MIBA-216510 format. One record per residue: z, x, y of N, C-alpha, C in turn; residue number from 1. Coordinates in nm, 2 decimals. Last residue first. Layout:
REM residues N
((Z, X, Y), (Z, X, Y), (Z, X, Y), NUM),
...
//
This chain:
REM residues 200
((-10.66, 15.42, 2.77), (-10.58, 15.52, 2.69), (-10.52, 15.62, 2.78), 200),
((-10.69, 15.07, 2.81), (-10.70, 15.20, 2.86), (-10.62, 15.29, 2.77), 199),
((-10.70, 14.85, 2.65), (-10.77, 14.84, 2.78), (-10.78, 14.97, 2.85), 198),
((-10.71, 14.74, 2.32), (-10.68, 14.85, 2.41), (-10.76, 14.83, 2.53), 197),
((-10.58, 14.42, 2.24), (-10.70, 14.51, 2.25), (-10.66, 14.62, 2.35), 196),
((-10.36, 14.26, 2.01), (-10.39, 14.32, 2.14), (-10.50, 14.41, 2.13), 195),
((-10.23, 13.98, 1.87), (-10.34, 14.08, 1.85), (-10.37, 14.13, 1.99), 194),
((-9.90, 13.87, 1.76), (-10.01, 13.88, 1.85), (-10.11, 13.98, 1.81), 193),
((-9.61, 13.67, 1.70), (-9.71, 13.76, 1.66), (-9.83, 13.76, 1.75), 192),
((-9.26, 13.57, 1.66), (-9.39, 13.58, 1.74), (-9.48, 13.68, 1.67), 191),
((-9.08, 13.50, 1.46), (-9.05, 13.47, 1.60), (-9.18, 13.47, 1.69), 190),
((-8.99, 13.40, 1.14), (-9.10, 13.44, 1.23), (-9.07, 13.40, 1.37), 189),
((-8.65, 13.50, 1.06), (-8.76, 13.41, 1.05), (-8.87, 13.45, 1.16), 188),
((-8.34, 13.58, 0.93), (-8.47, 13.63, 0.98), (-8.58, 13.52, 0.96), 187),
((-8.12, 13.29, 0.97), (-8.15, 13.42, 0.91), (-8.29, 13.46, 0.97), 186),
((-7.95, 13.13, 1.26), (-8.06, 13.14, 1.15), (-8.07, 13.28, 1.10), 185),
((-7.78, 13.14, 1.47), (-7.73, 13.09, 1.34), (-7.83, 13.09, 1.23), 184),
((-7.93, 13.25, 1.68), (-7.88, 13.11, 1.69), (-7.84, 13.05, 1.55), 183),
((-8.14, 13.47, 1.48), (-8.08, 13.43, 1.61), (-8.03, 13.28, 1.60), 182),
((-8.34, 13.71, 1.37), (-8.23, 13.63, 1.32), (-8.15, 13.59, 1.45), 181),
((-8.70, 13.74, 1.38), (-8.57, 13.75, 1.45), (-8.47, 13.66, 1.37), 180),
((-9.00, 13.93, 1.36), (-8.91, 13.84, 1.30), (-8.77, 13.85, 1.36), 179),
((-9.31, 14.00, 1.49), (-9.16, 14.01, 1.52), (-9.09, 13.90, 1.45), 178),
((-9.61, 14.18, 1.45), (-9.53, 14.06, 1.42), (-9.38, 14.10, 1.44), 177),
((-9.93, 14.29, 1.57), (-9.79, 14.30, 1.55), (-9.72, 14.17, 1.52), 176),
((-10.22, 14.49, 1.60), (-10.16, 14.37, 1.54), (-10.01, 14.39, 1.53), 175),
((-10.45, 14.63, 1.80), (-10.31, 14.64, 1.77), (-10.25, 14.50, 1.72), 174),
((-10.78, 14.73, 1.70), (-10.69, 14.64, 1.77), (-10.54, 14.66, 1.72), 173),
((-10.93, 14.91, 1.55), (-10.91, 14.94, 1.69), (-10.82, 14.84, 1.77), 172),
((-10.91, 14.80, 1.29), (-11.04, 14.81, 1.36), (-11.02, 14.82, 1.51), 171),
((-10.58, 14.78, 1.34), (-10.68, 14.72, 1.25), (-10.81, 14.72, 1.33), 170),
((-10.27, 14.92, 1.33), (-10.40, 14.93, 1.40), (-10.51, 14.89, 1.30), 169),
((-9.96, 14.74, 1.34), (-10.07, 14.81, 1.27), (-10.19, 14.81, 1.35), 168),
((-9.61, 14.68, 1.32), (-9.73, 14.71, 1.40), (-9.83, 14.77, 1.31), 167),
((-9.33, 14.47, 1.29), (-9.44, 14.54, 1.21), (-9.55, 14.56, 1.31), 166),
((-8.98, 14.44, 1.31), (-9.11, 14.44, 1.37), (-9.21, 14.52, 1.29), 165),
((-8.68, 14.24, 1.28), (-8.78, 14.34, 1.22), (-8.91, 14.33, 1.30), 164),
((-8.34, 14.19, 1.37), (-8.48, 14.17, 1.39), (-8.56, 14.27, 1.31), 163),
((-8.02, 14.02, 1.44), (-8.11, 14.12, 1.37), (-8.26, 14.09, 1.40), 162),
((-7.88, 13.84, 1.61), (-7.81, 13.94, 1.52), (-7.89, 14.04, 1.46), 161),
((-7.79, 13.66, 1.88), (-7.90, 13.73, 1.83), (-7.85, 13.84, 1.75), 160),
((-7.69, 13.42, 2.12), (-7.67, 13.47, 1.98), (-7.80, 13.53, 1.93), 159),
((-7.71, 13.53, 2.46), (-7.73, 13.43, 2.35), (-7.72, 13.50, 2.22), 158),
((-7.44, 13.68, 2.65), (-7.57, 13.68, 2.59), (-7.58, 13.57, 2.49), 157),
((-7.20, 13.73, 2.78), (-7.26, 13.60, 2.81), (-7.40, 13.59, 2.74), 156),
((-7.13, 13.98, 2.68), (-7.04, 13.87, 2.66), (-7.10, 13.73, 2.68), 155),
((-7.42, 14.14, 2.55), (-7.32, 14.12, 2.65), (-7.24, 14.00, 2.62), 154),
((-7.50, 14.30, 2.24), (-7.51, 14.18, 2.32), (-7.39, 14.18, 2.42), 153),
((-7.69, 14.51, 2.03), (-7.58, 14.50, 2.13), (-7.60, 14.38, 2.22), 152),
((-7.77, 14.55, 1.71), (-7.80, 14.47, 1.82), (-7.68, 14.46, 1.91), 151),
((-7.87, 14.80, 1.48), (-7.77, 14.74, 1.56), (-7.83, 14.66, 1.67), 150),
((-8.09, 14.84, 1.33), (-7.96, 14.89, 1.27), (-7.85, 14.83, 1.35), 149),
((-8.37, 14.64, 1.27), (-8.26, 14.67, 1.36), (-8.15, 14.73, 1.27), 148),
((-8.67, 14.79, 1.15), (-8.56, 14.69, 1.13), (-8.44, 14.74, 1.22), 147),
((-9.02, 14.85, 1.14), (-8.89, 14.87, 1.20), (-8.80, 14.76, 1.17), 146),
((-9.32, 15.01, 1.06), (-9.22, 14.90, 1.01), (-9.09, 14.94, 1.07), 145),
((-9.66, 15.08, 1.13), (-9.51, 15.09, 1.17), (-9.43, 14.98, 1.12), 144),
((-9.96, 15.25, 1.08), (-9.87, 15.14, 1.05), (-9.73, 15.17, 1.08), 143),
((-10.15, 15.46, 1.08), (-10.15, 15.36, 1.19), (-10.07, 15.23, 1.15), 142),
((-9.93, 15.68, 0.91), (-10.07, 15.66, 0.96), (-10.06, 15.55, 1.08), 141),
((-9.64, 15.54, 0.93), (-9.72, 15.61, 0.82), (-9.87, 15.58, 0.86), 140),
((-9.32, 15.53, 1.04), (-9.46, 15.53, 1.08), (-9.53, 15.61, 0.98), 139),
((-9.02, 15.34, 0.98), (-9.12, 15.44, 0.94), (-9.25, 15.42, 1.01), 138),
((-8.70, 15.29, 1.12), (-8.81, 15.25, 1.03), (-8.90, 15.37, 1.00), 137),
((-8.46, 15.13, 1.33), (-8.50, 15.25, 1.25), (-8.61, 15.20, 1.16), 136),
((-8.36, 15.02, 1.66), (-8.44, 15.01, 1.54), (-8.45, 15.14, 1.47), 135),
((-8.14, 14.86, 1.85), (-8.16, 14.99, 1.80), (-8.23, 14.97, 1.66), 134),
((-8.16, 14.65, 2.14), (-8.18, 14.67, 1.99), (-8.20, 14.81, 1.96), 133),
((-7.97, 14.47, 2.37), (-8.04, 14.59, 2.34), (-8.04, 14.61, 2.19), 132),
((-7.92, 14.22, 2.62), (-7.94, 14.25, 2.48), (-8.02, 14.38, 2.46), 131),
((-7.89, 14.09, 2.87), (-7.78, 14.17, 2.81), (-7.80, 14.20, 2.66), 130),
((-8.10, 13.96, 2.98), (-8.00, 13.87, 2.92), (-7.89, 13.95, 2.84), 129),
((-8.39, 14.14, 2.89), (-8.31, 14.07, 2.99), (-8.20, 13.99, 2.91), 128),
((-8.37, 14.41, 2.65), (-8.42, 14.28, 2.69), (-8.34, 14.23, 2.81), 127),
((-8.47, 14.72, 2.51), (-8.38, 14.65, 2.59), (-8.45, 14.52, 2.65), 126),
((-8.49, 14.92, 2.23), (-8.56, 14.83, 2.31), (-8.46, 14.74, 2.38), 125),
((-8.55, 15.22, 2.07), (-8.44, 15.15, 2.14), (-8.52, 15.05, 2.24), 124),
((-8.65, 15.34, 1.75), (-8.69, 15.28, 1.88), (-8.57, 15.20, 1.94), 123),
((-8.74, 15.59, 1.52), (-8.64, 15.51, 1.59), (-8.69, 15.46, 1.72), 122),
((-8.87, 15.69, 1.20), (-8.89, 15.65, 1.34), (-8.77, 15.58, 1.39), 121),
((-8.99, 15.92, 0.96), (-8.89, 15.83, 1.01), (-8.90, 15.81, 1.16), 120),
((-9.33, 15.93, 0.85), (-9.22, 15.99, 0.94), (-9.12, 15.88, 0.97), 119),
((-9.47, 15.94, 0.52), (-9.47, 15.90, 0.66), (-9.36, 15.98, 0.74), 118),
((-9.44, 15.99, 0.26), (-9.56, 16.05, 0.32), (-9.57, 16.01, 0.47), 117),
((-9.20, 15.93, 0.14), (-9.31, 15.83, 0.13), (-9.44, 15.87, 0.20), 116),
((-9.03, 16.13, 0.21), (-9.08, 16.13, 0.07), (-9.19, 16.03, 0.05), 115),
((-9.14, 16.23, 0.55), (-9.04, 16.18, 0.45), (-9.11, 16.17, 0.31), 114),
((-9.18, 16.51, 0.77), (-9.25, 16.40, 0.68), (-9.15, 16.36, 0.57), 113),
((-9.08, 16.72, 0.90), (-9.01, 16.59, 0.92), (-9.07, 16.48, 0.83), 112),
((-9.26, 16.92, 0.87), (-9.13, 16.93, 0.80), (-9.05, 16.81, 0.81), 111),
((-9.46, 16.86, 1.05), (-9.48, 16.83, 0.91), (-9.35, 16.84, 0.83), 110),
((-9.35, 16.98, 1.28), (-9.36, 16.83, 1.27), (-9.37, 16.79, 1.12), 109),
((-9.40, 17.25, 1.24), (-9.26, 17.20, 1.26), (-9.25, 17.05, 1.24), 108),
((-9.67, 17.25, 1.21), (-9.59, 17.28, 1.09), (-9.45, 17.23, 1.11), 107),
((-9.75, 17.20, 1.47), (-9.78, 17.10, 1.37), (-9.69, 17.12, 1.25), 106),
((-9.49, 17.33, 1.70), (-9.62, 17.34, 1.62), (-9.63, 17.22, 1.52), 105),
((-9.25, 17.29, 1.83), (-9.37, 17.35, 1.90), (-9.50, 17.35, 1.83), 104),
((-8.98, 17.10, 1.90), (-9.08, 17.12, 1.79), (-9.21, 17.17, 1.86), 103),
((-8.86, 17.11, 2.15), (-8.78, 17.14, 2.03), (-8.87, 17.18, 1.92), 102),
((-9.08, 17.25, 2.41), (-9.02, 17.14, 2.33), (-8.95, 17.19, 2.21), 101),
((-8.96, 17.48, 2.66), (-9.05, 17.45, 2.55), (-8.99, 17.33, 2.47), 100),
((-8.74, 17.47, 2.84), (-8.88, 17.45, 2.89), (-8.98, 17.42, 2.78), 99),
((-8.47, 17.26, 2.73), (-8.54, 17.39, 2.74), (-8.68, 17.37, 2.79), 98),
((-8.36, 16.98, 2.94), (-8.40, 17.05, 2.81), (-8.45, 17.19, 2.84), 97),
((-8.07, 16.91, 3.15), (-8.21, 16.95, 3.12), (-8.23, 17.01, 2.98), 96),
((-7.88, 16.63, 3.18), (-7.87, 16.77, 3.13), (-8.02, 16.81, 3.09), 95),
((-7.87, 16.37, 3.26), (-7.96, 16.46, 3.33), (-7.95, 16.60, 3.28), 94),
((-7.77, 16.21, 2.96), (-7.79, 16.20, 3.10), (-7.90, 16.29, 3.16), 93),
((-7.71, 16.46, 2.70), (-7.72, 16.33, 2.76), (-7.73, 16.33, 2.91), 92),
((-8.04, 16.60, 2.78), (-7.94, 16.50, 2.77), (-7.81, 16.55, 2.70), 91),
((-8.32, 16.75, 2.59), (-8.24, 16.72, 2.71), (-8.13, 16.62, 2.68), 90),
((-8.34, 16.99, 2.33), (-8.36, 16.86, 2.38), (-8.27, 16.83, 2.50), 89),
((-8.26, 17.24, 2.24), (-8.39, 17.23, 2.32), (-8.42, 17.10, 2.37), 88),
((-8.03, 17.20, 2.09), (-8.02, 17.25, 2.23), (-8.14, 17.25, 2.31), 87),
((-8.13, 16.89, 1.92), (-8.07, 17.02, 1.92), (-8.07, 17.07, 2.07), 86),
((-8.11, 16.59, 1.72), (-8.14, 16.66, 1.84), (-8.07, 16.79, 1.84), 85),
((-8.26, 16.50, 1.41), (-8.14, 16.55, 1.48), (-8.18, 16.63, 1.61), 84),
((-8.50, 16.23, 1.43), (-8.46, 16.37, 1.39), (-8.33, 16.40, 1.46), 83),
((-8.75, 16.01, 1.43), (-8.60, 16.02, 1.41), (-8.57, 16.16, 1.35), 82),
((-8.98, 16.00, 1.69), (-8.95, 16.04, 1.55), (-8.80, 16.05, 1.54), 81),
((-8.94, 15.73, 1.92), (-8.96, 15.87, 1.89), (-8.94, 15.89, 1.74), 80),
((-8.95, 15.51, 2.20), (-8.98, 15.53, 2.06), (-8.99, 15.68, 2.04), 79),
((-8.78, 15.30, 2.43), (-8.82, 15.44, 2.40), (-8.83, 15.45, 2.25), 78),
((-8.84, 15.02, 2.65), (-8.76, 15.10, 2.55), (-8.83, 15.24, 2.53), 77),
((-8.84, 14.67, 2.75), (-8.87, 14.81, 2.77), (-8.79, 14.90, 2.68), 76),
((-8.97, 14.35, 2.82), (-8.88, 14.44, 2.75), (-8.93, 14.58, 2.77), 75),
((-8.98, 14.01, 2.94), (-9.02, 14.15, 2.96), (-8.92, 14.24, 2.88), 74),
((-9.12, 13.68, 2.92), (-9.02, 13.78, 2.90), (-9.07, 13.92, 2.93), 73),
((-9.27, 13.48, 3.06), (-9.20, 13.45, 2.94), (-9.09, 13.55, 2.92), 72),
((-9.40, 13.32, 3.36), (-9.35, 13.44, 3.29), (-9.26, 13.40, 3.17), 71),
((-9.64, 13.05, 3.31), (-9.52, 13.11, 3.37), (-9.48, 13.24, 3.29), 70),
((-9.91, 13.01, 3.24), (-9.83, 12.90, 3.29), (-9.71, 12.95, 3.37), 69),
((-10.23, 13.14, 3.22), (-10.09, 13.17, 3.23), (-10.02, 13.05, 3.30), 68),
((-10.47, 13.03, 2.99), (-10.43, 13.02, 3.13), (-10.28, 13.04, 3.14), 67),
((-10.55, 13.01, 2.73), (-10.51, 13.14, 2.77), (-10.47, 13.14, 2.92), 66),
((-10.60, 12.77, 2.63), (-10.72, 12.84, 2.68), (-10.68, 12.98, 2.73), 65),
((-10.36, 12.66, 2.57), (-10.44, 12.70, 2.45), (-10.56, 12.78, 2.50), 64),
((-10.15, 12.82, 2.82), (-10.20, 12.71, 2.75), (-10.29, 12.75, 2.64), 63),
((-9.87, 13.06, 2.80), (-10.01, 13.02, 2.84), (-10.04, 12.88, 2.77), 62),
((-9.61, 13.28, 2.91), (-9.65, 13.16, 2.83), (-9.78, 13.11, 2.89), 61),
((-9.63, 13.63, 2.90), (-9.65, 13.51, 2.98), (-9.68, 13.39, 2.89), 60),
((-9.47, 13.95, 2.89), (-9.54, 13.84, 2.83), (-9.53, 13.72, 2.92), 59),
((-9.48, 14.30, 2.87), (-9.46, 14.18, 2.96), (-9.54, 14.07, 2.90), 58),
((-9.34, 14.59, 2.76), (-9.41, 14.48, 2.72), (-9.38, 14.36, 2.81), 57),
((-9.33, 14.95, 2.72), (-9.30, 14.83, 2.80), (-9.39, 14.71, 2.76), 56),
((-9.20, 15.26, 2.61), (-9.27, 15.13, 2.58), (-9.23, 15.02, 2.68), 55),
((-9.25, 15.60, 2.61), (-9.19, 15.49, 2.69), (-9.27, 15.36, 2.66), 54),
((-9.20, 15.81, 2.34), (-9.29, 15.73, 2.41), (-9.21, 15.62, 2.49), 53),
((-9.07, 16.15, 2.34), (-9.06, 16.01, 2.31), (-9.17, 15.94, 2.39), 52),
((-9.03, 16.43, 2.43), (-9.06, 16.39, 2.29), (-9.03, 16.24, 2.26), 51),
((-9.20, 16.45, 2.75), (-9.08, 16.46, 2.67), (-9.11, 16.40, 2.53), 50),
((-9.43, 16.39, 2.88), (-9.41, 16.53, 2.84), (-9.29, 16.55, 2.76), 49),
((-9.43, 16.12, 2.92), (-9.42, 16.21, 3.04), (-9.40, 16.35, 3.01), 48),
((-9.63, 15.85, 2.80), (-9.55, 15.97, 2.77), (-9.54, 16.05, 2.90), 47),
((-9.65, 15.50, 2.70), (-9.68, 15.62, 2.78), (-9.59, 15.73, 2.75), 46),
((-9.77, 15.20, 2.62), (-9.70, 15.31, 2.56), (-9.75, 15.43, 2.64), 45),
((-9.76, 14.86, 2.72), (-9.80, 15.00, 2.76), (-9.71, 15.09, 2.68), 44),
((-9.90, 14.53, 2.70), (-9.81, 14.64, 2.65), (-9.86, 14.77, 2.69), 43),
((-9.91, 14.21, 2.79), (-9.95, 14.34, 2.83), (-9.85, 14.44, 2.79), 42),
((-9.99, 13.89, 2.65), (-9.90, 14.00, 2.66), (-9.98, 14.12, 2.71), 41),
((-9.96, 13.53, 2.63), (-10.04, 13.65, 2.65), (-9.94, 13.76, 2.68), 40),
((-9.90, 13.26, 2.40), (-9.86, 13.35, 2.51), (-9.96, 13.46, 2.52), 39),
((-9.84, 12.92, 2.28), (-9.93, 13.04, 2.30), (-9.87, 13.13, 2.41), 38),
((-9.64, 12.75, 2.04), (-9.68, 12.78, 2.18), (-9.76, 12.91, 2.18), 37),
((-9.74, 12.55, 1.77), (-9.67, 12.67, 1.82), (-9.72, 12.71, 1.95), 36),
((-9.91, 12.35, 1.69), (-9.79, 12.31, 1.77), (-9.71, 12.43, 1.82), 35),
((-10.00, 12.50, 1.39), (-10.03, 12.40, 1.49), (-9.90, 12.36, 1.56), 34),
((-9.84, 12.83, 1.35), (-9.91, 12.70, 1.30), (-9.93, 12.61, 1.42), 33),
((-9.70, 13.05, 1.42), (-9.84, 13.04, 1.46), (-9.91, 12.92, 1.42), 32),
((-9.43, 13.06, 1.37), (-9.52, 13.09, 1.26), (-9.67, 13.09, 1.30), 31),
((-9.33, 13.16, 1.70), (-9.30, 13.11, 1.57), (-9.40, 13.15, 1.46), 30),
((-9.61, 13.19, 1.93), (-9.47, 13.19, 1.90), (-9.44, 13.13, 1.76), 29),
((-9.90, 13.39, 1.93), (-9.84, 13.26, 1.91), (-9.69, 13.28, 1.88), 28),
((-10.11, 13.58, 2.17), (-10.03, 13.56, 2.05), (-9.98, 13.41, 2.04), 27),
((-10.34, 13.82, 2.31), (-10.28, 13.68, 2.30), (-10.20, 13.67, 2.17), 26),
((-10.35, 14.12, 2.51), (-10.40, 14.02, 2.41), (-10.32, 13.89, 2.41), 25),
((-10.38, 14.46, 2.58), (-10.36, 14.33, 2.63), (-10.42, 14.23, 2.52), 24),
((-10.25, 14.79, 2.63), (-10.30, 14.69, 2.54), (-10.28, 14.55, 2.60), 23),
((-10.27, 15.13, 2.72), (-10.24, 14.99, 2.76), (-10.31, 14.90, 2.67), 22),
((-10.14, 15.42, 2.55), (-10.23, 15.35, 2.64), (-10.18, 15.21, 2.67), 21),
((-10.06, 15.53, 2.23), (-10.06, 15.56, 2.37), (-10.17, 15.49, 2.44), 20),
((-10.08, 15.49, 1.95), (-10.02, 15.38, 2.03), (-10.04, 15.40, 2.18), 19),
((-10.17, 15.72, 1.84), (-10.26, 15.61, 1.84), (-10.21, 15.49, 1.92), 18),
((-9.96, 15.90, 1.85), (-10.06, 15.91, 1.95), (-10.15, 15.79, 1.96), 17),
((-9.76, 15.94, 1.67), (-9.75, 15.81, 1.75), (-9.87, 15.80, 1.84), 16),
((-9.80, 16.19, 1.56), (-9.81, 16.07, 1.47), (-9.81, 15.94, 1.54), 15),
((-9.76, 16.34, 1.81), (-9.90, 16.32, 1.75), (-9.90, 16.21, 1.65), 14),
((-9.51, 16.39, 1.90), (-9.57, 16.26, 1.93), (-9.71, 16.24, 1.87), 13),
((-9.45, 16.65, 1.83), (-9.39, 16.55, 1.75), (-9.44, 16.41, 1.79), 12),
((-9.60, 16.81, 2.04), (-9.64, 16.80, 1.90), (-9.58, 16.69, 1.82), 11),
((-9.68, 16.65, 2.34), (-9.57, 16.72, 2.26), (-9.60, 16.70, 2.12), 10),
((-10.01, 16.68, 2.46), (-9.91, 16.60, 2.40), (-9.80, 16.68, 2.32), 9),
((-10.22, 16.79, 2.59), (-10.09, 16.83, 2.64), (-9.98, 16.75, 2.57), 8),
((-10.45, 16.67, 2.49), (-10.43, 16.81, 2.46), (-10.29, 16.86, 2.50), 7),
((-10.42, 16.35, 2.34), (-10.41, 16.43, 2.46), (-10.38, 16.57, 2.42), 6),
((-10.64, 16.24, 2.10), (-10.51, 16.29, 2.11), (-10.51, 16.38, 2.24), 5),
((-10.82, 15.95, 2.05), (-10.82, 16.07, 2.12), (-10.67, 16.12, 2.14), 4),
((-10.95, 15.78, 1.78), (-10.83, 15.80, 1.85), (-10.84, 15.94, 1.91), 3),
((-11.26, 15.60, 1.81), (-11.18, 15.71, 1.76), (-11.06, 15.73, 1.84), 2),
((-11.33, 15.26, 1.73), (-11.31, 15.35, 1.84), (-11.22, 15.47, 1.79), 1),
//
């Protein structure tokens, strides 16, 4: 399936454009080996004209046939190219941005390409239970690698210290893996899934 880039997309989101849309699929917790629990997931990447993608993911625990048993979790966040913000960017809070985006041409975006041929990326993801993750990484074509720079936890939150996430587009499907360091353990397999695009 070819990737269609919306004509009104902010230029700096073009490297992320293959994510935009809704995705549904199934995955496994832990290593995915026999005995690992199953889950289903609905993921949305959307844009409202500003230079970031809004990410949301809702997951349900399922049986082996994919029948939903109960809600598992939900998370939301914002993904963007990692660059220094300037006066043309909005914020903090409701301080408005200039009418034109900070980066207006493909050449402006190309200047952000890193020495590896990709683009530096940042993502902020928030979970229930008082946990927020700040990720940094790289997007290179249809592949993304992220690692936490910081994990913020509330006083009553469960122990959770670090994570990595990998995303890739393979023959039109979105593959992802999430490794987590939590409850006294170092990074280990937490979950993985294969999602199919259901709308763009």
